[in-house]
TORPA-690377 format. One record per residue (C-alpha): residue number from 1; x, y, z. Coordinates in nm, 3 decimals, m for minus. Example, Ala and Ser with C-alpha at 12.3 -4.5 7.8 and 13.67 -1.06 7.14 Angstrom:
2
[atom 1 [1.230 m0.450 0.780]]
[atom 2 [1.367 m0.106 0.714]]
# end
This chain:
446
[atom 1 [m16.392 11.487 m2.741]]
[atom 2 [m16.157 11.795 m2.659]]
[atom 3 [m16.265 12.140 m2.718]]
[atom 4 [m16.040 12.395 m2.602]]
[atom 5 [m15.638 12.360 m2.523]]
[atom 6 [m15.423 12.544 m2.319]]
[atom 7 [m15.050 12.608 m2.405]]
[atom 8 [m14.884 12.607 m2.148]]
[atom 9 [m14.560 12.769 m2.281]]
[atom 10 [m14.470 13.012 m2.526]]
[atom 11 [m14.221 13.118 m2.818]]
[atom 12 [m14.212 12.906 m3.136]]
[atom 13 [m14.349 12.526 m2.967]]
[atom 14 [m14.673 12.772 m2.864]]
[atom 15 [m14.743 12.868 m3.206]]
[atom 16 [m14.627 12.564 m3.326]]
[atom 17 [m14.926 12.379 m3.062]]
[atom 18 [m15.175 12.669 m3.182]]
[atom 19 [m15.148 12.625 m3.563]]
[atom 20 [m15.225 12.275 m3.449]]
[atom 21 [m15.485 12.322 m3.313]]
[atom 22 [m15.638 12.541 m3.567]]
[atom 23 [m15.575 12.270 m3.845]]
[atom 24 [m15.794 11.986 m3.562]]
[atom 25 [m16.070 12.321 m3.553]]
[atom 26 [m16.026 12.340 m3.166]]
[atom 27 [m16.001 12.582 m3.006]]
[atom 28 [m15.692 12.749 m2.799]]
[atom 29 [m15.548 12.933 m2.483]]
[atom 30 [m15.223 13.124 m2.512]]
[atom 31 [m15.110 13.243 m2.130]]
[atom 32 [m14.818 13.493 m2.130]]
[atom 33 [m14.624 13.684 m1.844]]
[atom 34 [m14.602 14.057 m1.912]]
[atom 35 [m14.322 14.063 m2.145]]
[atom 36 [m14.448 13.820 m2.342]]
[atom 37 [m14.856 14.055 m2.400]]
[atom 38 [m14.683 14.124 m2.797]]
[atom 39 [m14.586 13.794 m2.852]]
[atom 40 [m14.718 13.621 m3.162]]
[atom 41 [m14.859 13.304 m2.946]]
[atom 42 [m15.096 13.551 m2.799]]
[atom 43 [m15.168 13.743 m3.087]]
[atom 44 [m15.286 13.382 m3.213]]
[atom 45 [m15.416 13.211 m3.002]]
[atom 46 [m15.844 13.197 m2.987]]
[atom 47 [m15.779 13.366 m2.619]]
[atom 48 [m15.478 13.444 m2.421]]
[atom 49 [m15.409 13.552 m2.090]]
[atom 50 [m15.158 13.652 m1.818]]
[atom 51 [m15.035 13.456 m1.552]]
[atom 52 [m14.788 13.643 m1.391]]
[atom 53 [m14.491 13.937 m1.440]]
[atom 54 [m14.163 13.827 m1.642]]
[atom 55 [m14.059 13.584 m1.400]]
[atom 56 [m14.067 13.258 m1.524]]
[atom 57 [m14.138 13.129 m1.173]]
[atom 58 [m14.398 13.379 m1.184]]
[atom 59 [m14.611 13.307 m1.489]]
[atom 60 [m14.547 13.007 m1.661]]
[atom 61 [m14.398 12.781 m1.399]]
[atom 62 [m14.645 12.961 m1.103]]
[atom 63 [m14.960 12.637 m1.130]]
[atom 64 [m15.171 12.784 m0.924]]
[atom 65 [m15.189 13.105 m1.188]]
[atom 66 [m15.256 12.801 m1.520]]
[atom 67 [m15.502 12.592 m1.336]]
[atom 68 [m15.659 13.024 m1.220]]
[atom 69 [m15.640 13.051 m1.592]]
[atom 70 [m15.793 12.690 m1.732]]
[atom 71 [m16.109 12.736 m1.441]]
[atom 72 [m16.135 13.089 m1.650]]
[atom 73 [m16.164 13.017 m2.006]]
[atom 74 [m16.280 12.647 m2.012]]
[atom 75 [m15.992 12.429 m2.084]]
[atom 76 [m16.038 12.095 m2.113]]
[atom 77 [m15.691 11.976 m2.143]]
[atom 78 [m15.357 12.176 m2.120]]
[atom 79 [m15.043 12.139 m2.379]]
[atom 80 [m14.733 12.190 m2.211]]
[atom 81 [m14.521 12.224 m2.476]]
[atom 82 [m14.099 12.120 m2.422]]
[atom 83 [m13.964 12.310 m2.082]]
[atom 84 [m14.101 12.465 m1.814]]
[atom 85 [m14.412 12.202 m1.645]]
[atom 86 [m14.399 11.930 m1.948]]
[atom 87 [m14.233 11.719 m1.718]]
[atom 88 [m14.346 11.807 m1.381]]
[atom 89 [m14.516 11.550 m1.290]]
[atom 90 [m14.677 11.714 m1.007]]
[atom 91 [m14.888 11.985 m1.257]]
[atom 92 [m14.981 11.602 m1.426]]
[atom 93 [m15.145 11.530 m1.116]]
[atom 94 [m15.307 11.829 m1.047]]
[atom 95 [m15.427 11.885 m1.395]]
[atom 96 [m15.566 11.526 m1.326]]
[atom 97 [m15.755 11.577 m1.047]]
[atom 98 [m15.924 11.891 m1.167]]
[atom 99 [m16.023 11.620 m1.440]]
[atom 100 [m15.839 11.851 m1.666]]
[atom 101 [m15.687 11.597 m1.946]]
[atom 102 [m15.244 11.656 m1.956]]
[atom 103 [m15.195 11.627 m2.356]]
[atom 104 [m14.851 11.311 m2.246]]
[atom 105 [m14.854 11.036 m2.004]]
[atom 106 [m14.954 10.990 m1.710]]
[atom 107 [m14.816 11.177 m1.373]]
[atom 108 [m14.682 10.854 m1.206]]
[atom 109 [m14.500 10.774 m1.533]]
[atom 110 [m14.383 11.133 m1.569]]
[atom 111 [m14.243 11.099 m1.224]]
[atom 112 [m14.131 10.758 m1.286]]
[atom 113 [m13.969 10.831 m1.588]]
[atom 114 [m13.806 11.209 m1.450]]
[atom 115 [m13.564 11.079 m1.180]]
[atom 116 [m13.269 10.973 m1.349]]
[atom 117 [m13.194 10.660 m1.084]]
[atom 118 [m13.552 10.537 m1.107]]
[atom 119 [m13.610 10.544 m1.517]]
[atom 120 [m13.285 10.364 m1.542]]
[atom 121 [m13.395 10.033 m1.322]]
[atom 122 [m13.727 10.039 m1.569]]
[atom 123 [m13.483 10.039 m1.920]]
[atom 124 [m13.325 9.699 m1.723]]
[atom 125 [m13.615 9.641 m1.698]]
[atom 126 [m13.713 9.668 m2.029]]
[atom 127 [m13.488 9.513 m2.180]]
[atom 128 [m13.308 9.869 m2.317]]
[atom 129 [m12.868 9.889 m2.292]]
[atom 130 [m12.780 10.062 m2.031]]
[atom 131 [m12.453 10.257 m1.893]]
[atom 132 [m12.278 10.098 m1.648]]
[atom 133 [m12.298 10.245 m1.311]]
[atom 134 [m12.410 10.260 m0.945]]
[atom 135 [m12.806 10.171 m0.897]]
[atom 136 [m12.906 10.383 m0.651]]
[atom 137 [m12.821 10.760 m0.544]]
[atom 138 [m12.497 10.809 m0.408]]
[atom 139 [m12.423 10.731 m0.008]]
[atom 140 [m12.068 10.865 0.107]]
[atom 141 [m11.706 10.843 m0.090]]
[atom 142 [m11.656 10.524 0.002]]
[atom 143 [m11.983 10.350 m0.200]]
[atom 144 [m11.781 10.615 m0.489]]
[atom 145 [m11.453 10.536 m0.501]]
[atom 146 [m11.581 10.132 m0.539]]
[atom 147 [m11.823 10.147 m0.771]]
[atom 148 [m11.585 10.428 m0.983]]
[atom 149 [m11.278 10.212 m0.967]]
[atom 150 [m11.572 9.901 m1.110]]
[atom 151 [m11.623 10.079 m1.400]]
[atom 152 [m11.285 10.270 m1.441]]
[atom 153 [m11.274 10.627 m1.457]]
[atom 154 [m11.336 10.821 m1.615]]
[atom 155 [m11.639 10.872 m1.430]]
[atom 156 [m11.972 11.083 m1.499]]
[atom 157 [m12.143 11.255 m1.217]]
[atom 158 [m12.552 11.337 m1.255]]
[atom 159 [m12.807 11.441 m1.114]]
[atom 160 [m13.099 11.153 m0.949]]
[atom 161 [m13.343 11.488 m1.056]]
[atom 162 [m13.281 11.665 m1.398]]
[atom 163 [m13.061 11.684 m1.750]]
[atom 164 [m12.959 11.972 m1.927]]
[atom 165 [m12.572 11.979 m1.846]]
[atom 166 [m12.725 12.098 m1.456]]
[atom 167 [m12.547 11.830 m1.149]]
[atom 168 [m12.304 11.690 m1.448]]
[atom 169 [m11.968 11.610 m1.335]]
[atom 170 [m11.656 11.508 m1.537]]
[atom 171 [m11.352 11.285 m1.287]]
[atom 172 [m11.085 11.107 m1.440]]
[atom 173 [m10.970 11.070 m1.112]]
[atom 174 [m11.026 10.928 m0.805]]
[atom 175 [m10.834 11.177 m0.580]]
[atom 176 [m11.100 11.469 m0.765]]
[atom 177 [m11.380 11.255 m0.712]]
[atom 178 [m11.553 11.389 m0.334]]
[atom 179 [m11.500 11.738 m0.462]]
[atom 180 [m11.689 11.690 m0.781]]
[atom 181 [m11.933 11.505 m0.573]]
[atom 182 [m12.036 11.752 m0.377]]
[atom 183 [m12.025 12.065 m0.636]]
[atom 184 [m12.218 11.825 m0.841]]
[atom 185 [m12.483 11.763 m0.498]]
[atom 186 [m12.522 12.171 m0.490]]
[atom 187 [m12.606 12.237 m0.843]]
[atom 188 [m12.831 11.949 m0.783]]
[atom 189 [m13.058 12.090 m0.484]]
[atom 190 [m12.996 12.494 m0.687]]
[atom 191 [m13.194 12.372 m0.966]]
[atom 192 [m13.411 12.050 m0.892]]
[atom 193 [m13.412 12.097 m0.506]]
[atom 194 [m13.272 11.704 m0.472]]
[atom 195 [m12.971 11.652 m0.452]]
[atom 196 [m12.885 11.304 m0.521]]
[atom 197 [m12.665 11.207 m0.767]]
[atom 198 [m12.509 10.925 m0.927]]
[atom 199 [m12.201 10.742 m1.097]]
[atom 200 [m12.173 10.647 m1.477]]
[atom 201 [m11.926 10.549 m1.718]]
[atom 202 [m11.821 10.817 m1.906]]
[atom 203 [m11.805 10.781 m2.266]]
[atom 204 [m11.501 11.063 m2.387]]
[atom 205 [m11.694 11.060 m2.784]]
[atom 206 [m11.981 10.897 m2.829]]
[atom 207 [m12.316 11.021 m3.022]]
[atom 208 [m12.618 11.156 m2.907]]
[atom 209 [m12.878 10.888 m3.098]]
[atom 210 [m13.283 10.922 m3.001]]
[atom 211 [m13.588 10.734 m3.100]]
[atom 212 [m13.912 10.949 m3.118]]
[atom 213 [m14.208 10.727 m2.989]]
[atom 214 [m14.550 10.700 m3.011]]
[atom 215 [m14.743 10.500 m2.794]]
[atom 216 [m15.142 10.488 m2.683]]
[atom 217 [m15.087 10.289 m2.336]]
[atom 218 [m15.303 9.992 m2.446]]
[atom 219 [m15.228 9.767 m2.757]]
[atom 220 [m15.035 10.054 m2.997]]
[atom 221 [m14.680 10.212 m3.016]]
[atom 222 [m14.491 10.289 m3.329]]
[atom 223 [m14.157 10.484 m3.419]]
[atom 224 [m14.134 10.705 m3.622]]
[atom 225 [m13.740 10.659 m3.698]]
[atom 226 [m13.433 10.778 m3.485]]
[atom 227 [m13.296 11.130 m3.485]]
[atom 228 [m12.879 11.192 m3.441]]
[atom 229 [m12.800 11.514 m3.216]]
[atom 230 [m12.466 11.448 m3.167]]
[atom 231 [m12.363 11.866 m3.263]]
[atom 232 [m12.427 12.027 m2.877]]
[atom 233 [m12.248 12.252 m2.725]]
[atom 234 [m12.242 12.227 m2.320]]
[atom 235 [m12.498 11.913 m2.375]]
[atom 236 [m12.727 12.167 m2.492]]
[atom 237 [m12.832 12.064 m2.883]]
[atom 238 [m12.740 12.315 m3.167]]
[atom 239 [m12.734 12.081 m3.535]]
[atom 240 [m13.051 11.759 m3.486]]
[atom 241 [m13.142 11.488 m3.795]]
[atom 242 [m13.298 11.225 m3.968]]
[atom 243 [m13.228 10.969 m4.004]]
[atom 244 [m12.883 10.929 m3.829]]
[atom 245 [m12.577 10.931 m4.128]]
[atom 246 [m12.371 10.648 m3.906]]
[atom 247 [m12.594 10.326 m3.843]]
[atom 248 [m12.612 10.059 m4.066]]
[atom 249 [m12.953 9.943 m4.147]]
[atom 250 [m12.895 9.574 m3.917]]
[atom 251 [m12.831 9.836 m3.624]]
[atom 252 [m13.091 10.090 m3.721]]
[atom 253 [m13.410 9.747 m3.645]]
[atom 254 [m13.210 9.696 m3.364]]
[atom 255 [m13.250 10.037 m3.183]]
[atom 256 [m13.612 10.086 m3.269]]
[atom 257 [m13.745 9.701 m3.213]]
[atom 258 [m13.526 9.774 m2.874]]
[atom 259 [m13.697 10.105 m2.784]]
[atom 260 [m14.127 10.034 m2.935]]
[atom 261 [m14.077 9.688 m2.728]]
[atom 262 [m13.991 9.890 m2.385]]
[atom 263 [m14.267 10.144 m2.435]]
[atom 264 [m14.498 9.914 m2.517]]
[atom 265 [m14.435 9.683 m2.210]]
[atom 266 [m14.438 10.019 m2.048]]
[atom 267 [m14.836 10.148 m2.130]]
[atom 268 [m14.642 10.502 m2.205]]
[atom 269 [m14.868 10.732 m2.344]]
[atom 270 [m14.822 11.027 m2.601]]
[atom 271 [m14.542 11.113 m2.785]]
[atom 272 [m14.206 11.029 m2.616]]
[atom 273 [m13.835 10.968 m2.706]]
[atom 274 [m13.562 10.697 m2.576]]
[atom 275 [m13.198 10.875 m2.576]]
[atom 276 [m12.901 10.686 m2.686]]
[atom 277 [m12.512 10.686 m2.639]]
[atom 278 [m12.352 10.586 m2.901]]
[atom 279 [m12.002 10.403 m2.907]]
[atom 280 [m11.775 10.233 m3.100]]
[atom 281 [m12.077 10.018 m3.241]]
[atom 282 [m12.324 10.004 m2.906]]
[atom 283 [m12.633 10.139 m2.804]]
[atom 284 [m12.676 10.292 m2.386]]
[atom 285 [m12.986 10.377 m2.254]]
[atom 286 [m12.930 10.741 m2.172]]
[atom 287 [m13.270 10.890 m2.047]]
[atom 288 [m13.611 10.987 m2.175]]
[atom 289 [m13.829 11.222 m2.232]]
[atom 290 [m14.157 11.249 m2.130]]
[atom 291 [m14.258 11.556 m2.408]]
[atom 292 [m14.238 11.613 m2.717]]
[atom 293 [m13.873 11.787 m2.807]]
[atom 294 [m13.772 12.072 m2.950]]
[atom 295 [m13.580 11.886 m3.279]]
[atom 296 [m13.936 11.689 m3.393]]
[atom 297 [m14.022 11.881 m3.704]]
[atom 298 [m13.725 11.641 m3.880]]
[atom 299 [m13.887 11.336 m3.788]]
[atom 300 [m14.190 11.502 m3.910]]
[atom 301 [m14.059 11.557 m4.274]]
[atom 302 [m13.860 11.229 m4.296]]
[atom 303 [m14.287 11.062 m4.187]]
[atom 304 [m14.505 11.342 m4.350]]
[atom 305 [m14.667 11.322 m3.958]]
[atom 306 [m14.770 11.554 m3.780]]
[atom 307 [m14.713 11.485 m3.390]]
[atom 308 [m14.922 11.717 m3.217]]
[atom 309 [m15.170 11.594 m3.400]]
[atom 310 [m15.074 11.243 m3.267]]
[atom 311 [m14.993 11.327 m2.975]]
[atom 312 [m15.399 11.536 m2.909]]
[atom 313 [m15.568 11.234 m3.134]]
[atom 314 [m15.455 11.009 m2.861]]
[atom 315 [m15.527 11.234 m2.537]]
[atom 316 [m15.875 11.309 m2.692]]
[atom 317 [m15.993 10.949 m2.815]]
[atom 318 [m15.691 10.731 m2.621]]
[atom 319 [m15.609 10.589 m2.928]]
[atom 320 [m15.364 10.581 m3.198]]
[atom 321 [m15.536 10.575 m3.567]]
[atom 322 [m15.116 10.533 m3.652]]
[atom 323 [m15.042 10.174 m3.758]]
[atom 324 [m14.676 10.096 m3.837]]
[atom 325 [m14.729 9.970 m4.138]]
[atom 326 [m14.899 10.262 m4.223]]
[atom 327 [m14.486 10.491 m4.144]]
[atom 328 [m14.285 10.507 m4.451]]
[atom 329 [m14.014 10.730 m4.463]]
[atom 330 [m13.833 10.921 m4.682]]
[atom 331 [m13.549 11.132 m4.774]]
[atom 332 [m13.354 11.317 m4.512]]
[atom 333 [m13.403 11.598 m4.267]]
[atom 334 [m13.216 11.882 m4.063]]
[atom 335 [m13.306 12.121 m3.785]]
[atom 336 [m13.053 12.446 m3.691]]
[atom 337 [m13.200 12.580 m3.344]]
[atom 338 [m13.178 12.930 m3.455]]
[atom 339 [m13.061 13.099 m3.075]]
[atom 340 [m13.059 13.549 m2.954]]
[atom 341 [m12.713 13.426 m2.920]]
[atom 342 [m12.365 13.594 m2.999]]
[atom 343 [m12.132 13.275 m3.092]]
[atom 344 [m11.791 13.488 m3.124]]
[atom 345 [m11.837 13.611 m2.749]]
[atom 346 [m11.884 13.212 m2.600]]
[atom 347 [m12.279 13.187 m2.660]]
[atom 348 [m12.375 13.562 m2.478]]
[atom 349 [m12.738 13.517 m2.458]]
[atom 350 [m12.868 13.841 m2.666]]
[atom 351 [m13.158 14.071 m2.599]]
[atom 352 [m13.393 14.349 m2.752]]
[atom 353 [m13.576 14.485 m3.077]]
[atom 354 [m13.558 14.233 m3.376]]
[atom 355 [m13.470 14.571 m3.640]]
[atom 356 [m13.516 14.324 m3.944]]
[atom 357 [m13.672 13.976 m4.013]]
[atom 358 [m13.631 13.759 m4.344]]
[atom 359 [m13.730 13.405 m4.325]]
[atom 360 [m13.608 13.150 m4.572]]
[atom 361 [m13.947 12.945 m4.813]]
[atom 362 [m13.867 12.762 m5.179]]
[atom 363 [m13.833 12.346 m5.194]]
[atom 364 [m13.740 12.159 m4.849]]
[atom 365 [m13.772 12.429 m4.632]]
[atom 366 [m13.980 12.456 m4.291]]
[atom 367 [m13.928 12.733 m4.011]]
[atom 368 [m14.118 12.724 m3.668]]
[atom 369 [m14.100 13.071 m3.512]]
[atom 370 [m14.180 13.277 m3.293]]
[atom 371 [m14.026 13.576 m3.398]]
[atom 372 [m14.175 13.873 m3.658]]
[atom 373 [m13.955 14.213 m3.684]]
[atom 374 [m14.037 14.516 m3.442]]
[atom 375 [m14.078 14.224 m3.152]]
[atom 376 [m13.895 14.260 m2.858]]
[atom 377 [m13.659 13.975 m2.773]]
[atom 378 [m13.661 13.963 m2.375]]
[atom 379 [m13.437 13.839 m2.183]]
[atom 380 [m13.624 13.623 m1.958]]
[atom 381 [m13.684 13.295 m2.114]]
[atom 382 [m13.464 13.028 m2.324]]
[atom 383 [m13.267 13.223 m2.616]]
[atom 384 [m13.477 12.997 m2.894]]
[atom 385 [m13.605 13.190 m3.134]]
[atom 386 [m13.636 12.991 m3.487]]
[atom 387 [m13.559 12.596 m3.612]]
[atom 388 [m13.458 12.562 m3.972]]
[atom 389 [m13.587 12.250 m4.076]]
[atom 390 [m13.489 12.136 m4.457]]
[atom 391 [m13.566 11.825 m4.634]]
[atom 392 [m13.465 11.718 m4.911]]
[atom 393 [m13.404 11.376 m5.108]]
[atom 394 [m13.105 11.289 m4.901]]
[atom 395 [m12.878 11.333 m4.651]]
[atom 396 [m12.634 11.580 m4.918]]
[atom 397 [m12.930 11.774 m5.118]]
[atom 398 [m13.057 11.862 m4.711]]
[atom 399 [m12.725 12.033 m4.703]]
[atom 400 [m12.774 12.229 m4.983]]
[atom 401 [m13.102 12.338 m4.914]]
[atom 402 [m12.964 12.444 m4.538]]
[atom 403 [m12.699 12.682 m4.666]]
[atom 404 [m12.992 12.816 m4.930]]
[atom 405 [m13.183 12.871 m4.642]]
[atom 406 [m12.909 13.086 m4.428]]
[atom 407 [m12.812 13.224 m4.691]]
[atom 408 [m13.157 13.348 m4.730]]
[atom 409 [m13.198 13.373 m4.301]]
[atom 410 [m13.222 13.787 m4.137]]
[atom 411 [m13.193 13.861 m3.846]]
[atom 412 [m13.138 14.249 m3.732]]
[atom 413 [m13.130 14.386 m3.368]]
[atom 414 [m13.008 14.141 m3.186]]
[atom 415 [m12.784 13.887 m3.259]]
[atom 416 [m12.819 13.513 m3.392]]
[atom 417 [m12.575 13.219 m3.392]]
[atom 418 [m12.719 13.220 m3.820]]
[atom 419 [m12.384 13.253 m3.852]]
[atom 420 [m12.244 12.952 m3.673]]
[atom 421 [m12.485 12.769 m3.853]]
[atom 422 [m12.348 12.858 m4.183]]
[atom 423 [m11.937 12.800 m4.055]]
[atom 424 [m12.082 12.447 m3.935]]
[atom 425 [m12.268 12.334 m4.234]]
[atom 426 [m11.941 12.399 m4.481]]
[atom 427 [m11.722 12.253 m4.239]]
[atom 428 [m11.573 11.928 m4.394]]
[atom 429 [m11.598 11.683 m4.049]]
[atom 430 [m11.999 11.775 m3.984]]
[atom 431 [m12.050 11.699 m4.451]]
[atom 432 [m11.844 11.350 m4.390]]
[atom 433 [m12.047 11.283 m4.070]]
[atom 434 [m11.719 11.245 m3.889]]
[atom 435 [m11.839 11.419 m3.504]]
[atom 436 [m11.896 11.358 m3.188]]
[atom 437 [m12.088 11.520 m2.889]]
[atom 438 [m11.779 11.682 m2.787]]
[atom 439 [m11.712 11.810 m3.157]]
[atom 440 [m11.838 12.118 m3.154]]
[atom 441 [m11.659 12.260 m2.852]]
[atom 442 [m11.382 12.114 m2.951]]
[atom 443 [m11.380 12.306 m3.361]]
[atom 444 [m11.278 12.657 m3.371]]
[atom 445 [m11.519 12.828 m3.568]]
[atom 446 [m11.463 13.181 m3.431]]
# end
């Protein structure tokens, strides 16, 4: 059994993991940079240790420092959260070598599913519907032109080694292809140290739908429904909800069945998410996230299942005690990501000290946060400071609770996206579910 977990992360996800550990009576270790000395996750953990300067490269991404922290504190497991090293197969591999449990899949599966080209091949072999395009990295412009003509413009150039919109270029005509391949390769090399790129068919106005999976890698794989994450800005999710409001029961059954079947064949251990493009009534595999998602709370709210505790259960015992027949779905949940950004200034990040902080509460309202009045928001990391999740008997009641909760939510001292969410929730397109991944960028809110 796991006795002490080191959380290799910061912010609200570190707080979230610590809370689950406390309820399971498992000791916790917080690691932090010099910029996070007074952070909430440091205050809540049983132990804390500084692992480097404010630069993420010197602290949260510093594997030798993390290994030293594990050895000093005697932690026997690591929860990576999301971002940072959560999908770094080399980190997971080093932990395996040190006989420290990585709360997630094996390093080999992280490596395979982290390479977009290899993941696509695996997905195809597992029976998942895939997007047409190149099956290997692009070697020369002649090959790129041939593939692009076969699938038809517009096409999408994607980095094999990463995501989040980095190393991605949309190309509408052949004369722009070579230039954009070079730009994508340069970005891919910069962000992922891997300049390999590939080509896929580009969908103009799809929705982004994902399936939450839990599996013990042996004989038990279950799904916890799907999430619609189509309200996005530059490939970054802004609002997520469960269930998806636009697919039929028949489509839902197909998507969930094909996902469970694929993961059960893969031998995957832990929580994972299969992401799909949904366009004109069809699903296409996009990628797999081999970790906990930012938006996991909406799934927890509609199922009543604590995903972090289940991750720890699988890592600790090698078994998932939960059966598909035990999972029931009730109501609708929506999450708003509250970022320290100014949407009226092209989402300019906002660092500083929070002077006033009041988070909402009441029926059906949950806030996952890492901030408090007087705390400092450093400029060095992701701008997410809180997640507001509201649950209701249906989508209409969930939206009503979100509106009420956003009116209660006060953050002063730094700019935030609270006002943007208020505007979105009152927009008729959102209310009637008539939106796609490009909707936010095309809709004037400021």
